N, C-alpha and C positions, 0 to 999 in steps of 0.2 A: 030285707033281711036274708032271704035265701041267696040272693046274688052276693051279698057281703060274705056270707058263710062260705060260699063256693070259692070266692076270691081268696079268703083267708086260708082255706084248705090247699088251694093251688100254690099260694105263696109258701106255705109250710112245707109242701112237697118239694118245691125247688130248693129250699134251704136244706132239707134232709139229703137230697141228692148231692148238693154242693159239699155238705159235711162229709158224706161218704167218699166222694171223689178226693177231697183234701186228705182224708185219713189214708186213702189208698196211696196217694203220692208220698205221704210221710213214710210209708212202708216201702214203696217202690224205689225211691231215690237212694236211700242207704243201701238197698240190695244191689242196685245197678252200680253204685260206687264200689261196693265190696267185690262184686263180680269182676269189675274192671281192674281192680288193684290186687286181688288175692292171687298169690303165686301158686296156690294149691289146686287151682282149677285145671283139670287134665286137658291136654292138647292132643289132637290126632296128628298123624304124620304131616298132612297138608298144612295144618295150622302151625306146626312146629317149624317147618321149612320157611313159611312166610314170616313168622315172628322173628326168626334169627337174622333175617335180612332187612327188617323194618327199622332202619336207623333213624327214622323220623319219630319213633316211639321207643326210646331206650328201655322203658319198663316192660314192654312186650318182649324185648330181648332177654331181660332178666328173668321174666316169667318162663320163657322157653328154656333157659339155662337151668333154672330150678327144677323144671320137669325132667330135663335130661339127667340131672343128678339122681332123681328118684329111679329113673330107668336103669342107670348104671348100677345103683345099689341093688336093684332087683335082678341084675345079671342078664338084662335084655341084650343079646348080641346085635340086634338091629340098630342099636343106638350108635354104633361105630361109624355109620355113614355120615353122621354129623360131626365127627371128630375134626375134620379139616376146618370146618367153620368155627368150632370152639377154639382151635389154635389161632385162627385169624382174628378172633375177637380179643385176643390178648393185646392187640395193638390198637384197639378202639380208643378214640379220644375221650369218651365218657368214662370218668373214674369209676362210677358205680358198676358199669359193665365189666371193667377189668377186675374189680374187686371180687365180683361174683364169679367171673371166669377162672380166676386163680384158685378159688376154693373148689370149683367143680372139677378141675383137672386133677385134683388130689384123690378123686374117688376111683380112678382106675390107674393103679400103679404098674400096670402091664404095658402102658403106652409110652414108648420112647419119645414120641413127638410131644406128649404132655410133659415128660420129664425135662426135656431140653428147653421147652418154652417157659416152664416154671423157673429154671435157672436164670433165664434172661430177665424175668419179672422181679428178681431180687434187687435189681437196680432201677426199678420203676420209680418215677418221680413221686408217686403217691405212697405214703407210708402204709396205708391199709392194704394196698396191693402187695407190697413187700411182705407184710405180715402173713397174709393168706398164702402167698407163694412159699414162704418159709415153712409154714405149718403143713402145707400139702406135700412138700418135699420129704417130710418125715415119713410119710406113707411109702415113699420110694426107698426108704432106709438111707436117705441122703441128708447129711447134717450141714449142707452148704448154707442154710439159713440160720445157723446157730446164733449168730450175733443179733439178728433181728428178733429171734425168739426170746433171748435173755433180756433185750431192751424192753420187751413188753412188761417186765416185772418192775421197771424203774420209772421214776418220774421223767417227764419229757418237757421240753420247752416249746412254746408256741411263738412264732415270729410274726411281726407285723407285715402284712402284705402290701402296705402303702406308706407313704410319707404323710404326716399331718399330726393333728392333736388327738390323743387317745381319749375316748369317752367310754369308760368301763361300764358294762351292763350287769355283770355278775359279781358275786362276792365269794371269798374263800369258803370251800365246803359245798358249793353248788355242784350238782351233778351235770355233766356235759355229755351229750350224745354227738355222734358224727353229724356234722352240719349245724350244730347249735350256734346261734349268734352270741358271741361273748362280748363284743364291743363294737363301737363305730370308730372310724378314723375320719376326722373332719379336716378338709383342706379347702382352699379357695374354690374348688370345683364342686364342693358339696360333701355330704356324709356318705361314707361307704361302709358296708357291713364287713365285719371280721368274723368268720365262722371256723369252728374247730374241724380239723381233718380226722381226729381220732377221738374216741370216747374216753371218759375219765371223770375226775373231780378236780375242781379248781383248788390248787394248793395255795398259791399266793401270786399276787401281781408283782412283776419285776420292775415296773415303772409306775409312778404315781399317776392317778387320774388327772386328766387335763394337761398331761405332759406332751411335749412334742416327741414323736417317734419317727424313725426312718425305716424304709423298706428292709426287711431282713433282721431288724433288731428284736431280740427276745423280749416279749412283753408279759408272759405269764408262765408259771410252772404248773404242770398238770400231773396229778397222781393217776396211776393206771386204773382202768375199770376192772370190775370183778370178772367180767367175761374174758378180758385179755389175760388176766392173771391165770384164770382157770385153763385156758387153752395153752398158755406157755408152760404151766406146770405139767400138764399132760404130755406135752411134747418133750420136755426135759426128762421126764420119766424114762424116755427111750433114748435120748441123745445127750443128756446132760453130763457134764464133767465135774470134777471136784472143784474147779474154779467157780462153778455156779452155786456151790453150797451156801455161801453167805447170803446171796440174793434169795435163794429158796427158803433159807432158815427164817428170814424176816416174816414170811407168811406162815411158817409152821408154828410160830408162837401165837398166831391169831392176830387179826387186824380189825380194828374198830370199823364197823360198817360193812364188813364182809361176812358171808355165811360160814358156819363151821366146816362146811365141805371143803373150803379153800385150805384151811389148816390141815385137814385130813389128807388132802391131795399133796400138799407140800411135804408132809411127813413121809408119805409113801414115795414121793419123788426122791427125797434125801436118801431113803433106804435103798432104792434102786441104784442110785449113783454110787453109793458106798459099796454095794455088793458088786457092781461092775468093776469098780476100782480094785477090789480085793481079788477078783478073778483074773486080773491081768498078769 
């Protein structure tokens, strides 16, 4: 009986240790994932320089750029030593890096290198890069990206990137984020994913499900996201013209699914545009 009791106690102890270890892992793994993906983790100068050149890990570059943004906003003059690398990253093949880079360059409107690089990014093949470049240029008191900013208030079309049969995955009204898979296109070589480049909400499909589509053919209409509308209205507050008033007025009346702050900003933007026009 004594030996059995001893064995039972030992067995229970091992189970207790196992449970504690498992619980620790449940806590540790999310923390490690969060620590590896959270862009708010500060980087020292050595880590910053290493991350900016780590093209094998694009998220590390995004992390470094986000930290540089914070330093620029804080007025740290030492951050300028990384400006040449920031400019170089505007030509990086990874879309997410160029998107982040275009936004970061808008944080210092005293840099002519940033200004000239942003002007080039207005013709970037990625729409989100164009948008961020246009918004950043407003900080330079440059309205060269006016067309891109107004387009953020309007529905856009998404084209099929492949030939084949369209297999719709979403329905009208569904919210779409950048990178959301909206459909598959099936061909003899198999199914390929169709992902959105911009955020928004699915307005309507332009082709029927199971229809054959060709590369470049418009397949759906996408309503603008609230974040895109917000940034556009804030920019037009500064650079908007009377030609923009009809597009702005649409949001001044309020839009279902969007917060009241959007209508308030639209009203303020219309007022600023009208006052600017009267002062000419």
